[in-house]
C-alpha positions in Angstrom: -19.7 4.4 -33.0 -19.2 3.0 -29.6 -21.1 5.2 -27.4 -22.3 3.4 -24.4 -20.1 0.4 -24.4 -17.2 0.4 -21.8 -14.1 -1.2 -22.0 -13.3 -3.3 -18.9 -9.9 -4.8 -18.4 -8.9 -7.5 -15.0 -5.8 -5.6 -12.8 -4.5 -8.2 -10.4 -3.4 -6.7 -7.2 -0.9 -8.3 -4.9 -0.6 -8.5 -1.3 -1.2 -5.1 0.7 1.6 -5.2 3.4 0.8 -3.0 6.7 3.3 -1.7 9.1 1.1 -1.6 12.4 1.9 0.8 15.0 4.1 0.1 17.7 2.0 2.7 20.3 -1.4 3.9 20.0 -2.8 3.9 16.3 -3.4 8.0 15.4 -2.6 8.1 12.2 -2.3 6.2 8.3 0.2 6.7 5.8 -0.7 4.6 2.2 2.7 4.1 0.4 2.4 3.8 -3.0 5.4 1.3 -4.4 6.6 1.2 -7.9 5.4 -1.2 -10.1 7.1 -4.4 -10.2 7.8 -4.5 -6.7 5.5 -6.3 -4.4 5.9 -3.8 -1.6 7.7 -6.5 0.8 11.1 -4.6 0.8 9.8 -1.8 1.6 7.8 -2.7 4.8 11.1 -3.6 6.0 12.8 -0.5 5.3 9.6 1.3 6.8 9.4 -0.6 10.1 12.7 0.9 11.2 11.0 4.4 11.2 10.2 6.1 14.4 7.0 6.3 13.5 5.4 4.7 16.9 1.3 5.6 16.3 1.6 5.5 12.6 0.1 2.3 10.9 1.7 2.2 7.0 -0.1 0.2 4.4 1.7 -0.3 1.3 -0.5 -0.3 -1.9 
């Protein structure tokens, strides 16, 4: 029996991209992109949204 043993796996996560608010920071959005995507293409798209008071963090 393997009671008490913990299997640990190392996961490496890429860079977190942040789309900073253009106005007063009032809200956050955590954007989970798909596997195999690093989030950089999403950050360019999300910068064009009319959300001036929202910080978006791509995880």
